[in-house]
N, C-alpha and C positions, 0 to 999 in steps of 0.2 A: 263589632266594638266602635264606639263612636272615636272621630278623630282627638277630642280633648275627654280627658277622665277627670272625674272631680278629684281633688286631693292627691293627684298622682305623683307630685312630688313629694309629699309627706309619707303616701303609702311605701312609694320606692324606698325612701330612707329607712322607715321602720321595718321594712323587710330585709334589707341589708343589714340591717345592726342583728336583728333576731338570726339570721343565717351565720353572720361574722361568729356570733357567740357560740351558735349550735354546732356547725361544723369547721369553723376556723378561716381566717380571711384568706388565706390560700386556696382554699378549697372551694371556695364561695365563685360562683360566675356570673356575670350579668346576666344570662340565660335565667340562671336560679333566681337572683331576685326578683326578674319580671316577672316571672312565673309565681313565686309567693305573692307578690303584689298584685297577682289579676291582670297584670299589663302587657304589653309586648316589648321587644328588645330596641323597637323604634322608637316607642315611648319613652323608655328608658333614655335614650341618647339625645330626646329632645332637652333633658333637663342636666345631664350629666355626661361628661367627656368619658369616664370611666369608672370602675367601681371606687377607686381610691376616693374621686372627688365627692361620693356620697358623704364622706365623714368630715367636709370642709365644705356643705352647703350652706353655712349660715356664714361665711366670711363675706359675702357682699351686705349684709345687713351691719356687720359689724364695721365693716370698713367706711360704710355710709354714716352711720350713727359718729364715727370717729372725726371725720373731716365735717360733719355738718355741727357737732358740738363746738370744735374748735373756731370755726366761721364764726359762729354767732355769739362767742365768749366776749362779754362786755369789753369794752376798751379800757385798759389799764391793768386788764389781768395778765399776770405772770405768764412766761411760756409754759411753767411746770405745771401752775394751777389750770390753764386753759387745758393742757393734755390730761390732767388728773379729774376734772369735769367730765371729759368724753368718755375716759375708762369707767367713771361713775354711771354714765347715761347708759352703757352697756349692759347694767344690772337686771332690766326687765327681760333681756333675751335670755339670760341665765336662771331665771326664776324657774321652778319647779323642772330642772333640767339636769339635776346634781347625779341623779342615776344612770342617766343616758352619758353625760359627760365623762362619769367615770369610766363605764364600759368603754366608751370612745378614747381614753386615756391608756387604758391596760392595752388595746392593740396598738396605740402609737407606740408603747414601752416595748413591744413583742416584735415591731416589723420598722427596721432601720427605713425603709421608703417611705412610710408614713411621717416619722419622725423629721425626714429633711422635709417634707411637704411642709410640716408644721412649722420649722424653722423659716421655711421661705414665706408662710402666711406672717408670722411674726415680723420678718423683715421688711415686707408691703407695707404693714400697719406702721411699724416706725418713719418709712420713707414719706408714706402718704401724712402722719402728722406733723414730718418737719418740713415738708412742701406746703401744708395750709398756715403752718406758722411764718414762714417766710413770706406769703401772701398777705398775712396780716402786718408785715414790716420787721419781724424778728428777724435779726442778722446772726451770719453766721460766727461761731459755732454753736451759739444759744439755741439754736432752733434744733439743730442735731442733737446736742447733748439733752437738752429737756425732752425731744421725743423718744430717743433710745433709753433714757432714764425712766420715762413712764413706761415703755412697753416690758422694760424689765421688772418693774415693779408688777404690772399686770400678770407677766408670767409666774413670778413668785406666788403672787395672790391667787391666782386660779388653781396652783397645784395645791396649795395650802387649803384652800375651800374643798378639792378633791378630797382631801386626805383627812381632815378635820373630825374626830368622833362627836363632836358637840354639833356639826351639821349647821354651825355659824353662816349666814348668809354671804354671799361672794363681796357685797358692799363691805363688811366688816372688816375681811381680809383685807380689803384695797385700802382702806382706810389705815389698817396697820402698816401696812407696807409704806405707803406714803409717809407714815410718821417714822417709821425706821430711816427712812432715805433722808428726811429732812434732820432728824436729828445726827447721823451720818453727817452731812455736809455742815452741818454746824459744829459737830465736834472737829472735824477735818479743818475748818476755819480758825477755831479758838487754838488748836494746838498746832498750828503751822509754824513751824520754827523760823525764827527770826535769824537773818544773816547775822554773822557774828561781827561786834563791832571791831572797829580798826584799831591796833593799839597807838595809843598816842606818842608821838615823837618825844623824843628827850630833848631838854632845851639845849641849845649849843650843838646839836649834831643834824645834820643834814636830812 
């Protein structure tokens, strides 16, 4: 067997997902995944640290897309709009991956260790977005608030995309989430209570 196998990473990821669905995540071993892909365990560990990482193989691509898009946003773009543009730029990554993403989400729901890893990934995305905004000159707390709000919208939009019976695009759910966030913010600003007026002092009294 040659040192480098064509499409090894994709073959391993596909084999892992198939085995997770057939036998369950806990009962599937790295040896099983490598064998199903027609590769060796040594090849598996060139691409993944363990079987859990197979489900998070796209994190690097998403992270790079997030940082690059925010960095290249036109001057004058608001922090939240820069983050929103980055989340929209991820759309091609999710195209035609809905079935895969739904199967992956089912595994996350069933296994606490996978949910924990997902939360770490989301936190890493928020940190990367905030740091990139700071490099653009955005001060705190605006940078962190925009980043955290954007990632919260992404999480909700992604879950709605998976659950949508109409199978609308990820981009559509992202836009709806951003609209809801902006409407909520505007509503909060409009309804913010004003401090009560001080009572007027009566004449002749201190």
